[in-house]
PLY file of the C-alpha trace (Angstrom):
ply
format ascii 1.0
element vertex 171
property float x
property float y
property float z
element edge 170
property int vertex1
property int vertex2
end_header
-36.84 -25.48 7.32
-35.50 -24.69 3.86
-32.20 -22.97 3.10
-32.98 -20.34 0.45
-30.30 -18.67 -1.65
-31.04 -15.20 -2.97
-28.85 -12.78 -4.90
-28.14 -11.32 -8.31
-27.58 -13.46 -11.40
-24.21 -15.21 -11.34
-23.70 -14.63 -7.63
-23.30 -18.40 -7.28
-26.77 -19.50 -6.14
-27.13 -22.57 -8.34
-23.63 -24.04 -8.06
-23.41 -23.24 -4.35
-26.92 -24.58 -3.82
-26.01 -27.92 -5.38
-22.87 -28.11 -3.26
-24.75 -27.17 -0.09
-27.57 -29.64 -0.78
-25.03 -32.42 -1.26
-23.30 -31.63 2.02
-26.59 -31.43 3.90
-28.10 -34.48 2.20
-31.09 -32.42 1.08
-32.90 -32.09 -2.24
-31.92 -29.08 -4.37
-34.46 -26.97 -6.25
-33.58 -24.21 -8.73
-36.66 -22.04 -9.22
-35.44 -20.69 -12.58
-35.05 -24.26 -13.86
-38.57 -25.06 -12.66
-39.96 -21.98 -14.43
-38.22 -23.00 -17.66
-39.55 -26.55 -17.34
-43.12 -25.41 -16.68
-43.06 -22.83 -19.48
-41.34 -25.10 -21.96
-39.19 -22.14 -23.03
-35.98 -20.42 -21.99
-36.16 -17.32 -19.81
-34.96 -15.30 -22.79
-37.79 -16.63 -24.98
-40.40 -16.07 -22.26
-39.31 -12.49 -21.72
-39.11 -11.73 -25.45
-42.56 -13.20 -26.15
-44.51 -12.26 -23.01
-42.40 -9.73 -21.08
-40.82 -9.73 -17.65
-44.18 -9.46 -15.84
-45.37 -12.81 -17.19
-42.07 -14.40 -16.20
-42.40 -12.93 -12.67
-45.94 -14.33 -12.35
-44.75 -17.82 -13.22
-41.73 -17.42 -10.93
-44.02 -16.49 -8.01
-46.19 -19.53 -8.65
-43.14 -21.82 -8.62
-41.84 -20.17 -5.44
-45.19 -20.71 -3.67
-45.07 -24.36 -4.66
-41.51 -25.14 -3.55
-41.58 -22.96 -0.42
-44.43 -25.08 0.91
-42.12 -28.09 1.09
-39.60 -28.68 3.86
-35.93 -29.59 4.06
-34.87 -28.20 0.68
-32.02 -26.07 -0.54
-33.66 -23.57 -2.89
-31.89 -21.35 -5.41
-34.09 -18.44 -6.48
-33.89 -16.27 -9.55
-32.03 -13.00 -9.12
-35.24 -10.97 -9.32
-37.30 -13.03 -6.89
-36.89 -10.25 -4.31
-38.73 -7.80 -6.58
-42.02 -9.19 -5.28
-42.49 -8.94 -1.52
-44.90 -11.88 -1.63
-42.02 -14.13 -2.75
-39.92 -13.16 0.27
-42.87 -13.57 2.62
-43.59 -17.07 1.29
-39.93 -18.13 1.34
-39.38 -16.73 4.84
-42.38 -18.63 6.28
-40.38 -21.87 6.16
-36.92 -20.75 5.16
-33.63 -19.25 6.21
-32.51 -16.79 3.53
-28.89 -16.44 2.49
-27.87 -13.55 0.24
-24.96 -14.42 -2.03
-23.43 -11.07 -2.84
-20.75 -10.14 -5.37
-19.54 -6.94 -6.98
-20.68 -5.90 -10.45
-17.33 -6.63 -12.11
-17.29 -10.16 -10.67
-20.88 -10.76 -11.79
-20.24 -9.53 -15.33
-17.09 -11.67 -15.59
-19.03 -14.73 -14.42
-21.80 -14.02 -16.94
-19.26 -13.78 -19.74
-17.62 -17.03 -18.63
-20.94 -18.92 -18.55
-22.08 -18.95 -22.17
-23.99 -22.20 -21.61
-26.65 -20.43 -19.56
-26.73 -17.10 -21.39
-30.31 -17.69 -22.57
-31.37 -17.75 -18.92
-30.10 -14.20 -18.40
-31.68 -11.84 -20.92
-30.63 -8.21 -20.80
-32.87 -5.73 -19.00
-32.06 -2.90 -21.38
-29.66 -1.87 -24.09
-26.72 -0.68 -21.97
-23.40 -2.38 -21.55
-23.41 -5.34 -19.12
-21.42 -3.55 -16.39
-23.70 -0.49 -16.36
-26.80 -2.68 -16.51
-25.57 -4.83 -13.62
-24.56 -1.85 -11.47
-27.95 -0.24 -12.07
-29.87 -3.39 -11.18
-27.79 -3.83 -8.04
-28.57 -0.28 -6.92
-32.24 -1.22 -7.03
-31.97 -4.72 -5.59
-29.27 -4.57 -2.91
-31.64 -2.96 -0.36
-34.15 -5.74 -1.06
-31.55 -8.49 -0.68
-30.27 -6.87 2.52
-33.78 -6.62 4.00
-34.69 -10.21 3.12
-31.46 -11.94 4.16
-30.75 -13.73 7.41
-27.12 -14.08 6.30
-24.97 -12.31 3.68
-22.01 -14.07 2.09
-19.67 -12.11 -0.17
-18.82 -14.56 -2.97
-16.16 -12.37 -4.61
-13.08 -14.57 -4.72
-14.79 -17.63 -3.21
-15.38 -20.97 -4.87
-18.84 -22.53 -4.55
-17.33 -25.02 -2.09
-15.93 -22.21 0.07
-19.25 -20.37 -0.09
-21.13 -23.51 0.97
-18.70 -24.00 3.87
-19.38 -20.46 5.12
-23.11 -21.05 4.96
-22.81 -24.38 6.80
-21.10 -22.72 9.75
-24.05 -20.34 10.18
-27.14 -22.50 9.57
-29.41 -22.38 12.62
-29.85 -25.77 14.24
0 1
1 2
2 3
3 4
4 5
5 6
6 7
7 8
8 9
9 10
10 11
11 12
12 13
13 14
14 15
15 16
16 17
17 18
18 19
19 20
20 21
21 22
22 23
23 24
24 25
25 26
26 27
27 28
28 29
29 30
30 31
31 32
32 33
33 34
34 35
35 36
36 37
37 38
38 39
39 40
40 41
41 42
42 43
43 44
44 45
45 46
46 47
47 48
48 49
49 50
50 51
51 52
52 53
53 54
54 55
55 56
56 57
57 58
58 59
59 60
60 61
61 62
62 63
63 64
64 65
65 66
66 67
67 68
68 69
69 70
70 71
71 72
72 73
73 74
74 75
75 76
76 77
77 78
78 79
79 80
80 81
81 82
82 83
83 84
84 85
85 86
86 87
87 88
88 89
89 90
90 91
91 92
92 93
93 94
94 95
95 96
96 97
97 98
98 99
99 100
100 101
101 102
102 103
103 104
104 105
105 106
106 107
107 108
108 109
109 110
110 111
111 112
112 113
113 114
114 115
115 116
116 117
117 118
118 119
119 120
120 121
121 122
122 123
123 124
124 125
125 126
126 127
127 128
128 129
129 130
130 131
131 132
132 133
133 134
134 135
135 136
136 137
137 138
138 139
139 140
140 141
141 142
142 143
143 144
144 145
145 146
146 147
147 148
148 149
149 150
150 151
151 152
152 153
153 154
154 155
155 156
156 157
157 158
158 159
159 160
160 161
161 162
162 163
163 164
164 165
165 166
166 167
167 168
168 169
169 170
């Protein structure tokens, strides 16, 4: 069984996933990193050149590939829940953990992480807080429906988040 982290961008999926994988002694897979590697371009470049739909197609292909393996900790892209097929494939051999955080926390984390800014292109032309709040209104019901566990990461370190997940993993 895989442990699959879902949630909005900057909710802590990648850093928590690495921490969790280390504690469990499992391989870690970041689906966004795999998409970037396969495409040979940043998410921002892919979206600018080919649009979000093309990115989502490649993301779904990567998810199908990694979900078929066993014993992984998988960090998904924030929009992976937008396609029901992704959740179905991940759920077939995975336990899904929703890392949740409020819009102000997410925007602050995005601003603090300039190194990965090209992996988080804007969805529109609004300010980051409005854009994030709007996307969350759409996605929170999807995260809620998909998740076996929800962890509020507001105010938690990745280590604390991983510890909370570890106490709940089904044996």
